[in-house]
SEGUZA-264576 format. One record per residue (C-alpha): residue in three letters; chain; x, y, z. Coordinates in steps of 0.2 Angstrom, whole numbers. Layout:
N
(pt "ALA", "A", (X, Y, Z))
...
# end
This chain:
476
(pt "MET", "A", (-1, 0, 0))
(pt "ARG", "A", (13, 12, 6))
(pt "ALA", "A", (25, 10, -13))
(pt "SER", "A", (6, 13, -20))
(pt "LEU", "A", (4, 29, -11))
(pt "GLN", "A", (21, 34, -18))
(pt "LEU", "A", (16, 30, -35))
(pt "LEU", "A", (0, 40, -34))
(pt "ALA", "A", (10, 56, -26))
(pt "PHE", "A", (25, 53, -41))
(pt "LEU", "A", (8, 58, -54))
(pt "ALA", "A", (-2, 71, -43))
(pt "PRO", "A", (10, 85, -50))
(pt "ALA", "A", (4, 81, -69))
(pt "TYR", "A", (-15, 87, -61))
(pt "TYR", "A", (-11, 103, -63))
(pt "ASP", "A", (-4, 105, -77))
(pt "CYS", "A", (-18, 97, -86))
(pt "ALA", "A", (-33, 107, -80))
(pt "ILE", "A", (-25, 121, -85))
(pt "THR", "A", (-21, 114, -104))
(pt "TYR", "A", (-40, 108, -102))
(pt "ARG", "A", (-46, 126, -99))
(pt "VAL", "A", (-38, 134, -110))
(pt "ILE", "A", (-41, 121, -125))
(pt "CYS", "A", (-60, 119, -122))
(pt "GLN", "A", (-64, 138, -117))
(pt "SER", "A", (-76, 143, -130))
(pt "GLY", "A", (-67, 161, -133))
(pt "PRO", "A", (-56, 174, -125))
(pt "ARG", "A", (-64, 182, -110))
(pt "ALA", "A", (-64, 200, -110))
(pt "SER", "A", (-55, 200, -94))
(pt "GLU", "A", (-41, 189, -101))
(pt "PRO", "A", (-22, 197, -101))
(pt "ARG", "A", (-18, 198, -118))
(pt "ARG", "A", (-1, 187, -117))
(pt "MET", "A", (-14, 173, -111))
(pt "GLN", "A", (-23, 175, -127))
(pt "PHE", "A", (-8, 174, -137))
(pt "VAL", "A", (-3, 159, -128))
(pt "ARG", "A", (-20, 150, -130))
(pt "ASP", "A", (-22, 155, -149))
(pt "ALA", "A", (-5, 146, -152))
(pt "LEU", "A", (-11, 132, -142))
(pt "LEU", "A", (-25, 129, -155))
(pt "ARG", "A", (-16, 131, -169))
(pt "LEU", "A", (-3, 117, -163))
(pt "LEU", "A", (-16, 106, -161))
(pt "ARG", "A", (-26, 110, -174))
(pt "LEU", "A", (-40, 115, -164))
(pt "ASP", "A", (-42, 133, -171))
(pt "ASP", "A", (-56, 129, -182))
(pt "ALA", "A", (-66, 114, -170))
(pt "THR", "A", (-82, 123, -159))
(pt "SER", "A", (-82, 122, -142))
(pt "ALA", "A", (-90, 105, -139))
(pt "GLU", "A", (-78, 97, -151))
(pt "ARG", "A", (-64, 103, -140))
(pt "ARG", "A", (-71, 96, -127))
(pt "ALA", "A", (-75, 78, -132))
(pt "THR", "A", (-58, 76, -139))
(pt "ALA", "A", (-50, 82, -124))
(pt "TRP", "A", (-61, 71, -113))
(pt "THR", "A", (-60, 57, -125))
(pt "ALA", "A", (-40, 58, -124))
(pt "VAL", "A", (-41, 58, -107))
(pt "SER", "A", (-49, 44, -104))
(pt "PHE", "A", (-36, 37, -118))
(pt "PHE", "A", (-24, 42, -108))
(pt "CYS", "A", (-29, 31, -93))
(pt "VAL", "A", (-32, 16, -104))
(pt "LEU", "A", (-12, 17, -110))
(pt "PHE", "A", (-5, 24, -94))
(pt "THR", "A", (-13, 6, -86))
(pt "PHE", "A", (-8, -5, -101))
(pt "TYR", "A", (11, 4, -102))
(pt "LEU", "A", (12, 3, -83))
(pt "LEU", "A", (9, -15, -84))
(pt "ARG", "A", (18, -20, -101))
(pt "PRO", "A", (37, -20, -94))
(pt "LEU", "A", (29, -34, -81))
(pt "ARG", "A", (20, -44, -95))
(pt "GLU", "A", (36, -44, -106))
(pt "ASN", "A", (47, -50, -90))
(pt "VAL", "A", (35, -64, -90))
(pt "GLY", "A", (37, -70, -107))
(pt "ALA", "A", (56, -69, -106))
(pt "ALA", "A", (55, -78, -90))
(pt "PHE", "A", (45, -91, -100))
(pt "GLY", "A", (57, -91, -114))
(pt "THR", "A", (53, -94, -135))
(pt "SER", "A", (49, -113, -131))
(pt "GLU", "A", (35, -108, -120))
(pt "LEU", "A", (26, -93, -132))
(pt "LEU", "A", (16, -103, -141))
(pt "PRO", "A", (3, -108, -125))
(pt "LEU", "A", (5, -91, -120))
(pt "PHE", "A", (-4, -85, -136))
(pt "THR", "A", (-14, -98, -137))
(pt "LEU", "A", (-22, -94, -120))
(pt "THR", "A", (-24, -74, -123))
(pt "PHE", "A", (-32, -79, -140))
(pt "VAL", "A", (-45, -90, -130))
(pt "MET", "A", (-47, -75, -117))
(pt "VAL", "A", (-49, -62, -130))
(pt "THR", "A", (-64, -73, -139))
(pt "LEU", "A", (-71, -76, -123))
(pt "LEU", "A", (-71, -59, -118))
(pt "ASN", "A", (-81, -57, -133))
(pt "GLN", "A", (-95, -64, -128))
(pt "PRO", "A", (-99, -54, -112))
(pt "TYR", "A", (-95, -38, -122))
(pt "LEU", "A", (-109, -43, -135))
(pt "ALA", "A", (-121, -48, -123))
(pt "LEU", "A", (-121, -31, -116))
(pt "VAL", "A", (-121, -22, -133))
(pt "ARG", "A", (-136, -32, -136))
(pt "ARG", "A", (-146, -27, -120))
(pt "LEU", "A", (-139, -10, -116))
(pt "PRO", "A", (-137, 6, -127))
(pt "SER", "A", (-116, 12, -129))
(pt "HIS", "A", (-119, 23, -114))
(pt "ARG", "A", (-123, 9, -102))
(pt "PHE", "A", (-112, -6, -108))
(pt "LEU", "A", (-95, 5, -112))
(pt "PRO", "A", (-92, 8, -92))
(pt "TYR", "A", (-98, -8, -86))
(pt "ALA", "A", (-83, -16, -97))
(pt "LEU", "A", (-71, -3, -89))
(pt "HIS", "A", (-78, -7, -73))
(pt "ALA", "A", (-74, -26, -75))
(pt "PHE", "A", (-56, -22, -81))
(pt "ALA", "A", (-53, -10, -64))
(pt "ILE", "A", (-60, -26, -53))
(pt "SER", "A", (-51, -40, -62))
(pt "PHE", "A", (-34, -29, -58))
(pt "VAL", "A", (-38, -28, -40))
(pt "ALA", "A", (-42, -45, -39))
(pt "LEU", "A", (-24, -50, -47))
(pt "ALA", "A", (-17, -37, -36))
(pt "ALA", "A", (-23, -48, -21))
(pt "LEU", "A", (-17, -63, -28))
(pt "PHE", "A", (1, -57, -30))
(pt "ALA", "A", (1, -49, -14))
(pt "GLY", "A", (17, -53, -7))
(pt "GLY", "A", (26, -60, -20))
(pt "SER", "A", (43, -58, -26))
(pt "SER", "A", (47, -46, -43))
(pt "ASP", "A", (62, -58, -45))
(pt "LEU", "A", (53, -71, -59))
(pt "GLY", "A", (68, -82, -64))
(pt "ASP", "A", (62, -95, -75))
(pt "LEU", "A", (43, -101, -77))
(pt "THR", "A", (36, -116, -84))
(pt "TRP", "A", (18, -121, -85))
(pt "GLY", "A", (19, -136, -72))
(pt "THR", "A", (19, -126, -57))
(pt "ALA", "A", (5, -114, -49))
(pt "ARG", "A", (15, -99, -50))
(pt "GLY", "A", (18, -101, -68))
(pt "VAL", "A", (2, -104, -72))
(pt "SER", "A", (-5, -88, -61))
(pt "PHE", "A", (8, -78, -71))
(pt "ALA", "A", (3, -85, -88))
(pt "ILE", "A", (-16, -78, -82))
(pt "PHE", "A", (-9, -60, -79))
(pt "TYR", "A", (2, -61, -96))
(pt "SER", "A", (-16, -64, -105))
(pt "TRP", "A", (-26, -54, -95))
(pt "VAL", "A", (-14, -40, -99))
(pt "THR", "A", (-13, -43, -116))
(pt "ALA", "A", (-32, -46, -116))
(pt "PHE", "A", (-34, -28, -109))
(pt "SER", "A", (-22, -18, -120))
(pt "VAL", "A", (-34, -25, -134))
(pt "CYS", "A", (-52, -24, -126))
(pt "GLY", "A", (-46, -9, -118))
(pt "VAL", "A", (-41, 1, -133))
(pt "THR", "A", (-55, -5, -142))
(pt "LEU", "A", (-69, 2, -129))
(pt "VAL", "A", (-62, 19, -130))
(pt "TRP", "A", (-62, 19, -150))
(pt "VAL", "A", (-78, 11, -152))
(pt "HIS", "A", (-84, 27, -143))
(pt "ALA", "A", (-74, 39, -154))
(pt "VAL", "A", (-79, 32, -171))
(pt "GLU", "A", (-97, 30, -164))
(pt "TRP", "A", (-98, 50, -162))
(pt "PHE", "A", (-86, 58, -171))
(pt "SER", "A", (-89, 61, -192))
(pt "THR", "A", (-76, 54, -205))
(pt "ALA", "A", (-70, 73, -206))
(pt "GLN", "A", (-69, 76, -188))
(pt "GLY", "A", (-59, 60, -186))
(pt "LYS", "A", (-47, 67, -198))
(pt "ARG", "A", (-46, 82, -188))
(pt "LEU", "A", (-47, 74, -172))
(pt "PHE", "A", (-41, 57, -170))
(pt "GLY", "A", (-24, 65, -170))
(pt "LEU", "A", (-27, 73, -154))
(pt "VAL", "A", (-36, 57, -147))
(pt "SER", "A", (-20, 46, -152))
(pt "VAL", "A", (-9, 62, -142))
(pt "GLY", "A", (-19, 58, -126))
(pt "GLY", "A", (-14, 39, -128))
(pt "THR", "A", (3, 44, -130))
(pt "LEU", "A", (6, 55, -115))
(pt "GLY", "A", (-3, 42, -105))
(pt "ALA", "A", (10, 29, -112))
(pt "MET", "A", (26, 42, -107))
(pt "ALA", "A", (19, 42, -90))
(pt "GLY", "A", (15, 22, -88))
(pt "SER", "A", (31, 19, -96))
(pt "SER", "A", (40, 32, -84))
(pt "VAL", "A", (32, 25, -68))
(pt "SER", "A", (36, 7, -74))
(pt "PHE", "A", (55, 13, -76))
(pt "HIS", "A", (57, 22, -58))
(pt "PHE", "A", (47, 10, -49))
(pt "ALA", "A", (56, -5, -56))
(pt "THR", "A", (58, -13, -38))
(pt "CYS", "A", (40, -12, -36))
(pt "SER", "A", (29, -28, -33))
(pt "TYR", "A", (16, -35, -47))
(pt "SER", "A", (3, -33, -35))
(pt "THR", "A", (6, -14, -33))
(pt "PHE", "A", (6, -7, -51))
(pt "LEU", "A", (-9, -19, -53))
(pt "PHE", "A", (-19, -10, -38))
(pt "VAL", "A", (-13, 7, -47))
(pt "ALA", "A", (-19, 0, -64))
(pt "GLY", "A", (-36, -1, -56))
(pt "ILE", "A", (-37, 16, -51))
(pt "ALA", "A", (-33, 24, -67))
(pt "VAL", "A", (-47, 11, -77))
(pt "GLU", "A", (-59, 20, -65))
(pt "ILE", "A", (-53, 39, -69))
(pt "ALA", "A", (-54, 33, -88))
(pt "VAL", "A", (-74, 29, -85))
(pt "LEU", "A", (-74, 47, -78))
(pt "ALA", "A", (-66, 53, -91))
(pt "TRP", "A", (-78, 43, -104))
(pt "TRP", "A", (-93, 49, -95))
(pt "LEU", "A", (-87, 68, -97))
(pt "SER", "A", (-84, 65, -118))
(pt "LEU", "A", (-100, 58, -119))
(pt "ARG", "A", (-108, 74, -112))
(pt "ALA", "A", (-99, 87, -124))
(pt "CYS", "A", (-103, 72, -138))
(pt "ARG", "A", (-119, 75, -137))
(pt "ARG", "A", (-118, 94, -138))
(pt "MET", "A", (-104, 91, -152))
(pt "GLU", "A", (-117, 82, -164))
(pt "VAL", "A", (-126, 93, -176))
(pt "ILE", "A", (-138, 80, -185))
(pt "PRO", "A", (-145, 67, -169))
(pt "ARG", "A", (-142, 48, -175))
(pt "ALA", "A", (-148, 32, -166))
(pt "HIS", "A", (-132, 25, -156))
(pt "ALA", "A", (-141, 10, -150))
(pt "LEU", "A", (-142, -5, -160))
(pt "ALA", "A", (-160, -10, -165))
(pt "ASN", "A", (-156, -28, -166))
(pt "GLY", "A", (-146, -40, -156))
(pt "PRO", "A", (-129, -45, -167))
(pt "THR", "A", (-121, -61, -160))
(pt "PHE", "A", (-102, -62, -162))
(pt "PHE", "A", (-106, -75, -176))
(pt "ALA", "A", (-115, -63, -184))
(pt "GLY", "A", (-103, -49, -183))
(pt "LEU", "A", (-89, -63, -189))
(pt "SER", "A", (-102, -66, -204))
(pt "ARG", "A", (-102, -47, -210))
(pt "VAL", "A", (-83, -47, -209))
(pt "VAL", "A", (-82, -63, -220))
(pt "ARG", "A", (-96, -55, -231))
(pt "ASP", "A", (-92, -36, -232))
(pt "PRO", "A", (-76, -35, -244))
(pt "TYR", "A", (-72, -19, -236))
(pt "LEU", "A", (-73, -25, -218))
(pt "ARG", "A", (-64, -43, -225))
(pt "ALA", "A", (-50, -33, -230))
(pt "ILE", "A", (-49, -24, -216))
(pt "ALA", "A", (-49, -40, -206))
(pt "LEU", "A", (-35, -45, -216))
(pt "PHE", "A", (-25, -30, -215))
(pt "VAL", "A", (-25, -32, -196))
(pt "LEU", "A", (-22, -51, -196))
(pt "ILE", "A", (-7, -48, -207))
(pt "ALA", "A", (0, -34, -195))
(pt "ALA", "A", (-3, -47, -180))
(pt "ILE", "A", (8, -59, -189))
(pt "VAL", "A", (22, -47, -191))
(pt "ALA", "A", (21, -41, -174))
(pt "THR", "A", (22, -57, -168))
(pt "THR", "A", (38, -60, -178))
(pt "PHE", "A", (47, -45, -171))
(pt "TYR", "A", (43, -51, -152))
(pt "TYR", "A", (50, -69, -155))
(pt "GLN", "A", (65, -59, -161))
(pt "ARG", "A", (64, -48, -145))
(pt "ILE", "A", (63, -64, -133))
(pt "ALA", "A", (75, -72, -143))
(pt "VAL", "A", (89, -58, -141))
(pt "VAL", "A", (82, -51, -125))
(pt "ARG", "A", (84, -67, -115))
(pt "GLU", "A", (101, -71, -120))
(pt "GLN", "A", (107, -56, -120))
(pt "LEU", "A", (98, -50, -104))
(pt "PRO", "A", (98, -62, -91))
(pt "ASP", "A", (93, -50, -76))
(pt "ASP", "A", (75, -48, -73))
(pt "GLY", "A", (76, -29, -67))
(pt "ALA", "A", (87, -24, -83))
(pt "ARG", "A", (74, -30, -94))
(pt "ARG", "A", (59, -21, -85))
(pt "MET", "A", (71, -5, -87))
(pt "LEU", "A", (73, -8, -105))
(pt "GLU", "A", (56, -11, -110))
(pt "ALA", "A", (51, 3, -100))
(pt "SER", "A", (62, 13, -108))
(pt "MET", "A", (59, 8, -125))
(pt "ASN", "A", (42, 11, -120))
(pt "TRP", "A", (44, 31, -115))
(pt "TRP", "A", (56, 34, -129))
(pt "GLN", "A", (44, 25, -144))
(pt "ASN", "A", (30, 38, -136))
(pt "ALA", "A", (40, 51, -134))
(pt "LEU", "A", (45, 52, -152))
(pt "CYS", "A", (25, 46, -155))
(pt "LEU", "A", (20, 64, -147))
(pt "GLY", "A", (31, 75, -158))
(pt "VAL", "A", (26, 67, -172))
(pt "GLN", "A", (5, 67, -169))
(pt "LEU", "A", (9, 85, -161))
(pt "PHE", "A", (16, 92, -179))
(pt "PHE", "A", (12, 79, -193))
(pt "THR", "A", (-3, 66, -191))
(pt "SER", "A", (-18, 75, -194))
(pt "ARG", "A", (-9, 85, -208))
(pt "VAL", "A", (-3, 69, -214))
(pt "LEU", "A", (-19, 62, -215))
(pt "LEU", "A", (-27, 75, -223))
(pt "GLY", "A", (-13, 77, -235))
(pt "LEU", "A", (-6, 60, -242))
(pt "GLY", "A", (-24, 51, -237))
(pt "ILE", "A", (-26, 36, -229))
(pt "GLY", "A", (-21, 23, -240))
(pt "VAL", "A", (-3, 30, -241))
(pt "VAL", "A", (-3, 32, -222))
(pt "LEU", "A", (-7, 14, -221))
(pt "CYS", "A", (7, 8, -230))
(pt "ALA", "A", (19, 16, -217))
(pt "MET", "A", (19, 0, -206))
(pt "PRO", "A", (23, -11, -220))
(pt "PHE", "A", (38, -1, -225))
(pt "ALA", "A", (44, 2, -208))
(pt "SER", "A", (44, -20, -204))
(pt "LEU", "A", (53, -22, -221))
(pt "VAL", "A", (65, -9, -214))
(pt "GLY", "A", (66, -15, -197))
(pt "LEU", "A", (67, -33, -201))
(pt "SER", "A", (81, -31, -211))
(pt "MET", "A", (92, -21, -199))
(pt "LEU", "A", (87, -36, -187))
(pt "THR", "A", (95, -48, -200))
(pt "ALA", "A", (111, -40, -201))
(pt "TRP", "A", (114, -35, -183))
(pt "PRO", "A", (104, -46, -171))
(pt "LEU", "A", (108, -38, -155))
(pt "VAL", "A", (99, -30, -141))
(pt "GLY", "A", (103, -11, -144))
(pt "ILE", "A", (99, -13, -163))
(pt "TYR", "A", (81, -21, -160))
(pt "ALA", "A", (77, -7, -146))
(pt "ILE", "A", (81, 5, -160))
(pt "VAL", "A", (70, -3, -173))
(pt "GLU", "A", (55, -6, -159))
(pt "VAL", "A", (55, 12, -156))
(pt "LEU", "A", (54, 18, -172))
(pt "ARG", "A", (41, 6, -178))
(pt "ARG", "A", (31, 7, -165))
(pt "MET", "A", (30, 26, -167))
(pt "VAL", "A", (26, 23, -183))
(pt "GLN", "A", (12, 10, -178))
(pt "PHE", "A", (3, 23, -165))
(pt "ALA", "A", (8, 41, -173))
(pt "PHE", "A", (1, 34, -190))
(pt "ASP", "A", (-6, 19, -193))
(pt "LYS", "A", (-18, 16, -178))
(pt "PRO", "A", (-25, 35, -182))
(pt "ALA", "A", (-28, 30, -201))
(pt "ARG", "A", (-37, 13, -197))
(pt "GLU", "A", (-49, 20, -184))
(pt "VAL", "A", (-53, 32, -197))
(pt "LEU", "A", (-57, 16, -209))
(pt "TYR", "A", (-74, 15, -197))
(pt "THR", "A", (-81, 32, -198))
(pt "PRO", "A", (-92, 29, -212))
(pt "LEU", "A", (-98, 13, -206))
(pt "ASP", "A", (-116, 11, -199))
(pt "PRO", "A", (-117, 6, -179))
(pt "GLU", "A", (-117, -14, -179))
(pt "ALA", "A", (-102, -14, -189))
(pt "LYS", "A", (-94, 0, -177))
(pt "TYR", "A", (-99, -10, -162))
(pt "VAL", "A", (-99, -29, -166))
(pt "SER", "A", (-88, -30, -183))
(pt "LYS", "A", (-75, -20, -175))
(pt "ALA", "A", (-75, -29, -159))
(pt "VAL", "A", (-71, -45, -168))
(pt "VAL", "A", (-58, -38, -180))
(pt "ASP", "A", (-50, -27, -164))
(pt "THR", "A", (-53, -43, -154))
(pt "ALA", "A", (-53, -61, -162))
(pt "VAL", "A", (-45, -57, -177))
(pt "LEU", "A", (-31, -49, -170))
(pt "ARG", "A", (-26, -63, -157))
(pt "PHE", "A", (-29, -76, -170))
(pt "GLY", "A", (-15, -67, -180))
(pt "ASP", "A", (-5, -67, -164))
(pt "LEU", "A", (-10, -86, -164))
(pt "VAL", "A", (-4, -89, -182))
(pt "GLY", "A", (11, -80, -181))
(pt "ALA", "A", (17, -90, -165))
(pt "ALA", "A", (14, -105, -173))
(pt "GLY", "A", (23, -100, -188))
(pt "ASN", "A", (39, -93, -179))
(pt "ASP", "A", (37, -107, -167))
(pt "LEU", "A", (40, -118, -180))
(pt "LEU", "A", (54, -109, -191))
(pt "HIS", "A", (64, -107, -171))
(pt "ARG", "A", (64, -126, -171))
(pt "VAL", "A", (70, -128, -188))
(pt "ALA", "A", (83, -115, -183))
(pt "VAL", "A", (80, -103, -199))
(pt "SER", "A", (93, -90, -203))
(pt "ASN", "A", (87, -72, -201))
(pt "GLY", "A", (88, -70, -217))
(pt "THR", "A", (77, -83, -221))
(pt "LEU", "A", (65, -77, -211))
(pt "LEU", "A", (67, -61, -221))
(pt "LEU", "A", (64, -69, -237))
(pt "CYS", "A", (47, -79, -229))
(pt "MET", "A", (41, -61, -222))
(pt "LEU", "A", (43, -51, -238))
(pt "PRO", "A", (27, -57, -249))
(pt "LEU", "A", (15, -54, -232))
(pt "LEU", "A", (23, -36, -232))
(pt "VAL", "A", (18, -34, -249))
(pt "VAL", "A", (1, -39, -249))
(pt "TRP", "A", (-1, -29, -232))
(pt "ALA", "A", (4, -13, -241))
(pt "GLY", "A", (-8, -17, -257))
(pt "LEU", "A", (-24, -18, -243))
(pt "GLY", "A", (-18, -3, -236))
(pt "ARG", "A", (-19, 6, -252))
(pt "TRP", "A", (-35, -1, -258))
(pt "LEU", "A", (-44, 1, -242))
(pt "GLY", "A", (-39, 19, -240))
(pt "ALA", "A", (-49, 22, -258))
(pt "ARG", "A", (-63, 13, -253))
(pt "CYS", "A", (-64, 23, -238))
(pt "ARG", "A", (-63, 40, -247))
(pt "SER", "A", (-77, 33, -261))
(pt "ARG", "A", (-89, 28, -245))
(pt "GLU", "A", (-86, 44, -237))
(pt "ASP", "A", (-90, 55, -253))
(pt "ALA", "A", (-105, 44, -255))
(pt "GLN", "A", (-111, 50, -239))
(pt "ARG", "A", (-107, 68, -240))
(pt "PRO", "A", (-124, 78, -248))
(pt "SER", "A", (-121, 82, -263))
(pt "MET", "A", (-120, 102, -269))
(pt "SER", "A", (-135, 110, -275))
# end
C-alpha cells in the first residue's frame, strides 16, 4: 500500500498542468478580462493542436476522449514491462501456449461484451466493461500480494507459472479490449471529417498516458506486481469518469441526431459473418491479421535476443520501460506536428503503407545486426510509426460505417481477429525457430506478406474515400 501511495504522489503534480491545458483548449473564446499574453498562448496552442477551427463541443469531446485514452494506455504501459518480463521468463519455447491462452481469453471476452451490446445502449455498456477490468486488476493485485518481483524461469508445470501466464494473457487482453472500447466511443460520435481532424489529438492523449506509464514503470522497477496492479485498477476507474465527461460533450457536438443503440441483437458469429461477407470489412480484418503476424515475428526476435543478452529481470523491465518511453516521446512529437496533416494531405491509403515499409526496414536491420541495442532502436521507431500514423488511419476506416459494424464487427476484428493473427504468427515462428532458420531466410519468408499488407492499405484507403464521398450530401 505504501508503494502504491508513492506512485500516486509521483503522478499528482501532473494534475494541475492538465487542468490548465484543458481550460485553455476548451474555453469557447477569449474573455474580456483575459490578459493579452494569455490570449496569445491560447491561440498558439489551438493552432498547434489544429483545434483553432473546432467548436467548443468538439474540443471538449476530443479532450475528454483523449484523457480516457490516456488512462487506458497509462494502465497498459504501466504493466507492459511486467508482461514482457513474464514472456522472457517463459522463453520462446513456451510462447505458443501463452499466445493460445491469450487468443482463447480474448475470444471469450467477446461474448459478455456482445451480450452488453445487445441489451444496453452504448453509454451504459462501455463503463460496465471498464469497471470489470478495474475490478479484475484489483483481484490480481490481491492474488500476487507479498510475491517477489524477480521471476527467474517460469514453466507451465507449477501453479506460479500458471498464475503468471494468466497475468500475461489478461494484460494482453486489456491492451486490445480497453483500447477498442475507447475507439468504439470515438468512431461512433465523430464523423469521418472530424476523425481526420481530431483523432490525432485523441492519439496524443494515449501517447502521453503511455509515456507516463512507462516512466512510472521505469522509476519504480523494484515495486511488486501487486502494487502496479492496484494502481492500474485506479487508473481504469479514472478512464470511466473521463469517458462520461466526453459523452456529455459528444451529445452537444452532434449536429444531426443519430441512433446510438443497436436495434437488433447481433451475436459474435453475426459480426464475424458480416466481416467475412463484406469486402471492405474483410480487407480490414486481413490487414489487421497480417499486422499481428508481423508483430509476433518481431516479438519472437525480441524474446530470443533479450533472454540471451539480458538475463537479469530488473534490466529487462527497465529496458522495456525505456523503449516504451522513447517510442511514445517520438510519437508525441509526430502526432502534434504531422499526424493530422499527413492524414489530410496524403490520404488514408498512403498512411496505411507506412507500417509495412517500417517492418521491412526493421527486419532487414535485425537480419544484419541481431543485437539488443539494434532491436531497441527498431522497435522504438516501428511502434512510433504504428501509433502516430497506422492506428489513427485504421480507426478512420470505421467512421463511414453503420453502428452494427462499429460495435460488433469492429470488436471482432480488433479482438478475435487480432489475437488469431498473434496465434498464427506464434505457430509459424515457433516452427521456424524449431528448424533454426536464419534471419535472412525469415526476411525472405516475410517479404510477400509485407507486399500484400501494403496493397491492402492502398485499397482500403480508396474504398474509405469513396464511402465518405457517397455519404457527403450533394451540392445543389
